[in-house]
Kinemage of the C-alpha trace (Angstrom):
@kinemage 1
@onewidth
@group {chain A} dominant
@subgroup {mainchain}
@vectorlist {calphas} color= white
{ca unk a 1} P -208.288 -19.756 -77.482
{ca unk a 2} L -205.489 -17.728 -75.914
{ca unk a 3} L -206.062 -14.523 -74.031
{ca unk a 4} L -203.427 -11.857 -73.727
{ca unk a 5} L -203.481 -10.291 -70.307
{ca unk a 6} L -201.977 -6.839 -70.203
{ca unk a 7} L -200.117 -5.809 -67.120
{ca unk a 8} L -201.184 -2.475 -65.598
{ca unk a 9} L -199.110 0.451 -66.855
{ca unk a 10} L -197.411 2.361 -64.040
{ca unk a 11} L -195.713 5.726 -63.717
{ca unk a 12} L -193.460 6.463 -60.743
{ca unk a 13} L -192.945 10.047 -59.594
{ca unk a 14} L -190.413 10.511 -56.798
{ca unk a 15} L -190.074 13.795 -54.901
{ca unk a 16} L -186.491 12.934 -54.018
{ca unk a 17} L -185.970 15.869 -51.680
{ca unk a 18} L -189.089 15.027 -49.676
{ca unk a 19} L -188.107 11.382 -49.144
{ca unk a 20} L -184.430 12.146 -48.559
{ca unk a 21} L -185.058 14.715 -45.831
{ca unk a 22} L -187.731 12.575 -44.143
{ca unk a 23} L -185.373 9.580 -43.969
{ca unk a 24} L -182.542 11.700 -42.643
{ca unk a 25} L -184.610 13.650 -40.117
{ca unk a 26} L -186.614 10.704 -38.779
{ca unk a 27} L -184.154 7.829 -38.898
{ca unk a 28} L -180.721 9.245 -39.812
{ca unk a 29} L -180.775 6.988 -42.873
{ca unk a 30} L -180.933 7.359 -46.636
{ca unk a 31} L -183.515 5.968 -49.015
{ca unk a 32} L -182.824 3.012 -51.280
{ca unk a 33} L -184.398 4.333 -54.484
{ca unk a 34} L -183.753 1.031 -56.272
{ca unk a 35} L -186.002 -0.834 -53.841
{ca unk a 36} L -188.727 1.790 -54.161
{ca unk a 37} L -188.695 1.392 -57.945
{ca unk a 38} L -188.871 -2.399 -57.661
{ca unk a 39} L -191.815 -2.248 -55.238
{ca unk a 40} L -193.658 0.356 -57.305
{ca unk a 41} L -193.358 -1.662 -60.513
{ca unk a 42} L -193.894 -5.217 -59.276
{ca unk a 43} L -195.950 -7.203 -61.811
{ca unk a 44} L -196.592 -4.029 -63.780
{ca unk a 45} L -195.357 -2.478 -66.990
{ca unk a 46} L -193.176 0.541 -66.192
{ca unk a 47} L -193.961 3.423 -68.527
{ca unk a 48} L -191.927 6.132 -66.776
{ca unk a 49} L -190.010 6.548 -63.539
{ca unk a 50} L -189.035 10.127 -62.837
{ca unk a 51} L -186.973 11.421 -59.944
{ca unk a 52} L -187.018 15.147 -59.200
{ca unk a 53} L -183.881 16.643 -57.621
{ca unk a 54} L -182.610 20.064 -56.582
{ca unk a 55} L -179.017 21.222 -56.364
{ca unk a 56} L -176.985 24.349 -55.837
{ca unk a 57} L -175.560 26.058 -58.894
{ca unk a 58} L -172.102 24.689 -59.695
{ca unk a 59} L -172.184 22.097 -56.930
{ca unk a 60} L -170.752 18.757 -58.000
{ca unk a 61} L -171.440 16.701 -54.849
{ca unk a 62} L -174.848 15.537 -56.086
{ca unk a 63} L -173.541 14.184 -59.404
{ca unk a 64} L -172.816 10.617 -58.182
{ca unk a 65} L -176.296 10.447 -56.662
{ca unk a 66} L -177.938 11.699 -59.862
{ca unk a 67} L -175.873 9.269 -61.950
{ca unk a 68} L -176.963 6.387 -59.719
{ca unk a 69} L -180.637 7.344 -60.081
{ca unk a 70} L -180.214 7.376 -63.869
{ca unk a 71} L -178.478 4.000 -63.810
{ca unk a 72} L -181.383 2.555 -61.805
{ca unk a 73} L -183.828 3.534 -64.541
{ca unk a 74} L -185.116 6.891 -63.375
{ca unk a 75} L -185.332 9.866 -65.669
{ca unk a 76} L -183.793 12.547 -63.479
{ca unk a 77} L -185.211 16.039 -63.643
{ca unk a 78} L -182.907 18.570 -62.051
{ca unk a 79} L -183.542 22.047 -60.705
{ca unk a 80} L -181.014 24.593 -59.537
{ca unk a 81} L -181.818 26.351 -56.300
{ca unk a 82} L -182.508 30.066 -56.402
{ca unk a 83} L -182.092 32.516 -53.548
{ca unk a 84} L -185.519 33.059 -51.977
{ca unk a 85} L -184.545 35.514 -49.243
{ca unk a 86} L -182.020 36.239 -46.527
{ca unk a 87} L -183.097 35.964 -42.897
{ca unk a 88} L -182.612 38.739 -40.340
{ca unk a 89} L -179.527 36.874 -39.134
{ca unk a 90} L -178.055 36.881 -42.650
{ca unk a 91} L -178.719 33.226 -43.479
{ca unk a 92} L -179.626 32.715 -47.152
{ca unk a 93} L -182.776 30.656 -47.768
{ca unk a 94} L -182.967 28.979 -51.140
{ca unk a 95} L -185.987 27.836 -53.099
{ca unk a 96} L -186.235 24.672 -55.133
{ca unk a 97} L -189.663 23.098 -55.361
{ca unk a 98} L -190.800 20.529 -57.916
{ca unk a 99} L -194.486 20.381 -56.929
{ca unk a 100} L -195.841 21.973 -60.114
{ca unk a 101} L -193.370 20.065 -62.305
{ca unk a 102} L -194.434 16.743 -60.820
{ca unk a 103} L -198.106 17.580 -61.271
{ca unk a 104} L -197.466 18.672 -64.885
{ca unk a 105} L -195.690 15.387 -65.660
{ca unk a 106} L -198.538 13.384 -64.119
{ca unk a 107} L -201.052 15.227 -66.304
{ca unk a 108} L -198.897 14.746 -69.426
{ca unk a 109} L -198.576 11.016 -68.823
{ca unk a 110} L -201.951 10.121 -67.308
{ca unk a 111} L -203.486 8.881 -70.568
{ca unk a 112} L -200.677 6.308 -70.797
{ca unk a 113} L -200.952 5.053 -67.209
{ca unk a 114} L -203.257 2.852 -65.187
{ca unk a 115} L -201.435 3.384 -61.887
{ca unk a 116} L -199.555 6.394 -60.564
{ca unk a 117} L -197.067 5.884 -57.730
{ca unk a 118} L -196.108 9.055 -55.871
{ca unk a 119} L -193.072 9.090 -53.616
{ca unk a 120} L -193.871 12.066 -51.373
{ca unk a 121} L -195.845 12.935 -48.282
{ca unk a 122} L -196.618 16.502 -49.356
{ca unk a 123} L -200.313 17.266 -48.902
{ca unk a 124} L -200.166 19.685 -51.855
{ca unk a 125} L -200.501 16.620 -54.108
{ca unk a 126} L -203.969 15.727 -52.793
{ca unk a 127} L -205.780 17.627 -55.553
{ca unk a 128} L -203.886 15.908 -58.391
{ca unk a 129} L -204.473 12.530 -56.699
{ca unk a 130} L -208.206 13.194 -56.796
{ca unk a 131} L -208.068 14.389 -60.423
{ca unk a 132} L -206.201 11.232 -61.466
{ca unk a 133} L -208.742 9.066 -59.649
{ca unk a 134} L -211.600 10.886 -61.400
{ca unk a 135} L -209.913 9.859 -64.669
{ca unk a 136} L -209.944 6.204 -63.572
{ca unk a 137} L -206.343 5.985 -62.380
{ca unk a 138} L -205.216 4.184 -59.241
{ca unk a 139} L -202.908 6.317 -57.098
{ca unk a 140} L -200.492 4.829 -54.596
{ca unk a 141} L -198.349 6.867 -52.222
{ca unk a 142} L -195.048 5.722 -50.716
{ca unk a 143} L -193.715 8.005 -47.990
{ca unk a 144} L -193.007 8.350 -44.285
{ca unk a 145} L -196.242 8.379 -42.286
{ca unk a 146} L -194.831 10.914 -39.810
{ca unk a 147} L -194.155 13.379 -42.636
{ca unk a 148} L -197.244 12.666 -44.753
{ca unk a 149} L -200.320 14.869 -44.714
{ca unk a 150} L -203.362 12.959 -43.480
{ca unk a 151} L -205.425 14.298 -46.386
{ca unk a 152} L -202.958 12.686 -48.834
{ca unk a 153} L -203.133 9.356 -46.988
{ca unk a 154} L -206.929 9.538 -47.039
{ca unk a 155} L -207.046 10.378 -50.755
{ca unk a 156} L -204.641 7.682 -51.951
{ca unk a 157} L -205.921 4.290 -53.095
{ca unk a 158} L -203.009 2.798 -51.196
{ca unk a 159} L -200.523 4.313 -48.762
{ca unk a 160} L -197.292 2.503 -47.912
{ca unk a 161} L -195.160 3.623 -44.976
{ca unk a 162} L -191.702 3.552 -46.545
{ca unk a 163} L -189.903 1.912 -43.574
{ca unk a 164} L -192.366 -1.014 -43.819
{ca unk a 165} L -190.797 -1.943 -47.181
{ca unk a 166} L -187.954 -4.400 -46.746
{ca unk a 167} L -184.599 -2.853 -47.798
{ca unk a 168} L -186.194 0.550 -48.542
{ca unk a 169} L -183.587 2.249 -46.363
{ca unk a 170} L -179.853 2.059 -46.801
{ca unk a 171} L -177.794 0.632 -43.921
{ca unk a 172} L -177.217 3.002 -41.018
{ca unk a 173} L -173.906 4.744 -40.535
{ca unk a 174} L -171.327 2.883 -38.503
{ca unk a 175} L -170.367 4.041 -35.008
{ca unk a 176} L -167.350 6.004 -36.210
{ca unk a 177} L -169.623 8.027 -38.517
{ca unk a 178} L -168.474 6.444 -41.764
{ca unk a 179} L -170.966 5.186 -44.277
{ca unk a 180} L -171.247 1.542 -45.075
{ca unk a 181} L -169.862 0.692 -48.544
{ca unk a 182} L -173.302 0.200 -50.110
{ca unk a 183} L -174.659 3.571 -49.020
{ca unk a 184} L -175.361 6.226 -51.611
{ca unk a 185} L -173.959 9.740 -51.182
{ca unk a 186} L -175.347 11.109 -47.937
{ca unk a 187} L -175.908 14.681 -49.093
{ca unk a 188} L -177.565 14.502 -52.494
{ca unk a 189} L -179.899 17.379 -51.689
{ca unk a 190} L -179.285 20.770 -50.092
{ca unk a 191} L -180.487 21.260 -46.533
{ca unk a 192} L -181.558 24.860 -46.869
{ca unk a 193} L -184.111 24.535 -49.673
{ca unk a 194} L -187.700 25.453 -48.985
């Protein structure tokens, strides 16, 4: 008698802005989103991998980055920044936040998943992590410990500190400030988004 063993079905949800800014601020590096996808899906059946990005209206500098994410197998969801307010010094502050969109996609897909992998350290996701677990889903978080809310780490079934993953970060810039040839575009996401 032969038994068919099904691999766990996994969905990967990457808060690209969160990981990008953490890597840049903490280590002056960029994230290797291909490695993250490989680690998240190892020995599992990938149902969906979604990357959430923000960009300024009419800005073309993020296009190569978005194309690369698509080529790696991510469905890329894009949001255009909107002006949130202007500071007293006249600096415009833009808003572009995917939190509710990510949660909505998790809810839409949860009946088709056994495991949810979240690429973000934002503590706002703690409630959806607990809801998914109540529905029998395993939730794993991949992020930077220094920029991850302790309540999210505590809630997750598994937390992985992104720098502990081999090849999860692109090579550092060379001494003259140029990128190494393998590095993805260094500014895929605006700096002034909230």
